[in-house]
C-alpha positions as CSV (number, residue, x, y, z in Angstrom):
1,M,82.9,221.6,118.3
2,I,79.6,219.5,116.7
3,T,82.0,216.8,115.5
4,R,83.7,216.4,118.8
5,H,80.3,216.4,120.6
6,H,78.9,213.7,118.6
7,Q,82.5,211.8,118.8
8,A,82.1,212.4,122.7
9,H,78.6,210.6,122.7
10,R,79.3,207.7,120.4
11,Q,78.8,204.3,121.9
12,P,82.2,201.7,121.8
13,R,82.0,198.7,119.8
14,H,81.9,195.3,121.8
15,P,83.5,192.9,120.2
16,Q,80.8,190.3,118.9
17,G,81.3,186.4,119.6
18,F,79.6,183.3,118.1
19,T,75.9,182.5,119.2
20,L,74.6,179.0,120.8
21,L,73.4,177.7,117.2
22,E,77.0,178.4,115.5
23,L,78.5,176.5,118.3
24,V,75.7,173.8,117.9
25,V,76.7,173.3,114.4
26,V,80.6,173.8,114.8
27,I,80.7,171.2,117.4
28,G,78.4,168.6,115.3
29,V,80.4,169.3,112.2
30,F,83.5,168.4,114.3
31,S,81.9,165.0,115.5
32,V,81.3,164.2,112.4
33,F,84.6,164.9,111.1
34,A,86.0,163.0,114.2
35,A,83.9,159.8,113.4
36,M,85.0,159.3,109.9
37,A,88.5,159.9,110.8
38,Y,88.3,157.1,114.1
39,G,86.5,154.8,111.6
40,G,89.2,155.4,108.8
41,L,91.9,155.0,111.4
42,D,90.3,151.7,112.6
43,K,90.1,150.6,109.5
44,V,93.8,151.1,108.7
45,M,94.8,149.4,112.5
46,L,92.4,146.3,111.5
47,A,94.4,146.1,108.2
48,R,97.9,146.2,109.8
49,T,96.7,143.6,112.7
50,R,95.8,141.0,109.8
51,I,98.7,142.0,107.7
52,E,101.2,141.2,110.7
53,Q,99.1,138.1,111.6
54,S,99.4,136.7,107.9
55,L,102.9,137.9,107.9
56,N,103.8,135.9,111.0
57,R,101.8,132.8,109.8
58,T,104.0,132.8,106.7
59,S,106.8,132.8,108.7
60,E,105.7,130.0,110.4
61,Y,105.0,127.6,107.3
62,Q,108.6,128.8,106.1
63,R,109.9,127.7,108.9
64,A,108.7,124.5,109.0
65,Y,109.6,123.7,105.3
66,Q,112.9,124.7,106.0
67,R,113.4,122.2,109.1
68,L,111.4,119.3,106.9
69,R,113.9,119.9,104.0
70,S,116.9,120.3,106.0
71,D,116.0,116.8,108.0
72,F,115.0,114.6,104.7
73,E,118.1,116.2,102.5
74,N,120.5,115.4,105.3
75,A,119.1,111.8,105.9
76,A,121.6,109.3,106.4
77,P,121.5,105.1,106.0
78,R,121.8,104.3,109.8
79,G,119.6,101.8,111.4
80,I,118.9,102.3,115.2
81,R,117.8,100.1,117.9
82,D,114.1,101.1,119.5
83,N,113.4,101.4,123.2
84,D,112.7,97.6,123.5
85,G,116.1,96.6,121.8
86,Q,114.5,96.1,118.4
87,L,116.0,96.7,115.2
88,K,114.3,99.9,113.3
89,A,115.7,100.7,109.6
90,P,117.4,104.2,108.7
91,F,114.0,105.0,107.2
92,V,110.4,103.7,108.2
93,Y,107.1,104.8,108.2
94,D,103.9,103.7,110.6
95,G,100.6,103.8,108.0
96,Y,98.6,103.3,110.7
97,A,100.0,106.1,112.9
98,R,100.9,108.2,109.9
99,R,104.4,108.4,111.5
100,I,107.5,109.1,109.8
101,E,111.3,108.3,111.3
102,F,114.6,108.1,109.9
103,T,118.3,109.1,110.8
104,R,119.8,112.4,109.8
105,G,123.3,113.6,109.8
106,G,124.9,117.4,110.2
107,W,123.4,117.2,113.7
108,A,125.2,120.7,114.8
109,N,127.6,120.3,118.1
110,L,128.3,123.7,119.1
111,L,129.0,122.5,122.3
112,S,131.4,119.9,121.2
113,L,129.4,117.3,123.5
114,P,130.4,113.8,123.5
115,R,127.7,112.6,121.1
116,A,127.5,111.4,117.4
117,S,126.8,113.8,114.4
118,L,123.7,111.7,113.5
119,Q,120.3,112.2,114.6
120,R,117.0,110.1,114.6
121,V,114.2,112.1,114.0
122,G,110.7,111.7,113.1
123,Y,107.3,113.7,112.1
124,F,103.9,113.0,113.2
125,L,100.3,114.5,113.6
126,D,99.3,115.1,117.3
127,D,95.4,114.9,117.0
128,S,95.4,114.7,121.2
129,K,93.2,118.4,120.6
130,L,90.7,118.0,118.1
131,E,90.3,121.8,118.2
132,N,94.0,122.4,117.1
133,K,96.1,119.5,115.9
134,T,99.7,120.1,115.1
135,L,102.6,118.8,112.9
136,V,104.9,117.8,115.6
137,R,108.7,116.8,114.8
138,R,110.3,114.5,117.3
139,T,113.5,113.7,117.9
140,W,115.7,111.3,120.2
141,P,119.1,112.4,122.2
142,V,120.7,109.1,121.2
143,L,120.6,106.7,118.4
144,D,120.5,103.3,120.1
145,R,118.1,103.9,122.9
146,A,117.9,103.0,126.6
147,P,114.2,101.6,127.9
148,Q,114.1,105.0,129.2
149,T,115.0,107.0,126.7
150,T,112.6,109.9,126.5
151,P,112.0,111.8,122.7
152,V,111.8,115.7,122.6
153,D,108.5,117.0,120.6
154,T,108.5,120.2,119.1
155,V,105.4,121.9,117.5
156,L,106.4,122.9,113.8
157,L,102.7,124.2,112.7
158,D,99.2,123.9,114.4
159,H,95.9,124.2,113.2
160,V,96.6,121.1,110.5
161,E,93.4,119.3,110.1
162,E,94.7,116.4,107.8
163,M,98.1,115.1,106.6
164,K,99.1,112.2,104.3
165,W,102.6,111.0,103.1
166,R,103.8,109.7,99.7
167,F,106.9,107.8,99.1
168,L,108.6,107.6,95.3
169,D,110.6,104.5,94.8
170,K,113.4,103.7,92.7
171,N,111.3,103.0,89.9
172,Q,109.6,106.6,90.1
173,A,106.0,105.4,91.4
174,W,104.4,106.8,94.1
175,Q,103.6,104.7,97.4
176,D,101.3,105.2,99.9
177,A,103.3,103.0,102.1
178,W,107.1,102.5,103.0
179,P,108.5,99.7,102.5
180,P,106.0,99.3,99.8
181,P,103.6,96.4,99.7
182,G,105.6,93.3,99.3
183,S,109.0,94.3,99.7
184,N,111.2,93.2,103.0
185,L,113.4,96.3,103.0
186,A,112.7,97.2,106.5
187,T,112.0,93.5,108.2
188,A,114.1,92.9,111.1
189,A,115.2,89.6,109.4
190,A,116.3,91.5,106.2
191,I,118.1,94.2,108.2
192,T,119.9,91.1,110.8
193,Q,120.9,89.1,107.6
194,L,121.9,91.9,105.9
195,A,124.6,93.3,108.5
196,T,125.4,90.1,109.1
197,A,126.5,89.5,105.6
198,S,128.2,92.9,105.6
199,G,130.3,91.9,108.6
200,Q,128.8,94.6,110.6
201,V,127.0,95.2,113.9
202,A,123.5,94.0,113.3
203,G,120.8,96.9,113.0
204,L,123.5,99.5,113.0
205,A,124.7,98.9,109.4
206,P,123.1,100.9,106.3
207,V,121.0,98.1,105.4
208,S,117.7,99.5,104.0
209,E,116.7,101.6,101.0
210,A,115.2,104.7,101.7
211,P,112.8,106.5,99.3
212,R,114.0,108.5,96.4
213,A,111.6,111.5,97.4
214,V,109.0,112.2,100.0
215,E,105.6,114.1,99.7
216,L,103.8,115.5,102.2
217,S,100.0,116.8,101.6
218,F,98.3,118.5,104.5
219,R,95.1,120.5,105.2
220,T,95.4,123.6,107.5
221,R,92.9,125.9,108.9
222,D,93.9,128.8,107.3
223,W,95.6,127.9,104.0
224,N,93.5,124.8,103.2
225,D,95.6,122.3,100.9
226,L,99.4,122.6,100.8
227,K,102.0,120.1,99.3
228,F,105.9,119.9,100.4
229,L,108.0,118.0,98.5
230,F,111.5,116.9,99.5
231,K,114.5,114.7,98.1
232,V,115.9,112.4,100.5
233,G,119.5,112.1,101.5
234,P,122.3,113.5,99.2
235,D,121.8,110.8,97.0
236,A,119.6,107.7,97.4
237,L,120.2,105.6,99.9
238,T,121.1,101.8,99.2
239,P,121.7,98.8,100.7
240,A,125.4,98.3,101.9
241,Q,127.6,96.1,99.6
242,P,129.1,93.4,101.3
243,P,133.5,95.0,101.8
244,A,135.7,93.9,99.3
245,T,138.0,91.3,99.7
C-alpha cells in the first residue's frame, strides 16, 4: 500500500528541450559552416567560369589558325582585277596597311551555284576600335570585281594588339615585304608582259611567284605574343611558262 501511495503522488516528468543559449550556439555554429560552404562553392563556380572562358578562347585561337592554314595551303596562282580594273598578282601584300591578299582554291560549293571554285581572300588588322582591335578575314564574291563589288568581312580573333607578317622566299630568306624590295614580281607591267608572252588573258594567268611560307606574329591581350607559320600552296607558286609549240 505504501508503494502504491508513493506512486500515486509521484509527479509526471515533462520532456526537456534546448535552452535559449543552446539554440544561439547551434545557430551560430551552423551559420559559420554555411558561410564556409558558400565561400567554397563560390570559389568553385568562379574557377569553373574561368576555365570555361579559357576553353572558349582556346577554341577561338584554334578556329583562327585552321582558317588561316586552310587558306594559305590552298593558295592558287591566279591573278585578278580589282574594283578599278587594275591587275593584281595572285599574292600581294600592302606593307603600309599590313594587308595581305591572295587567291585560294577549294572554295566549297554545296549549293552548286554558278561560280568558280577559286576565291579571293585577304587578312588585315582592323584598328577602328582602339579598345578592341580584331583580325579580320576579307573575301569577295567574285574573282574579277566590278566597281560596286562589296567584300565580306569576318572577325577571326578579337583583342589583337599588334600584328606583323613575314614571307619566306625561294632562297629560304625571310622578307618583311612582298614582293621583296627590288623585284618586279607583282608590278602591273610584269603581269601584263608575262601574261601576253604566255598567250593568256592579261592579269588572269599564273604570272607571279608567291612566297614559300608565311609567318604571322601577333600579340593579344590575354595570350601575349604568338607566332603562326603557314606553307603557301600545295607547292611553291611559280610564274607560268609559255605553252609548248
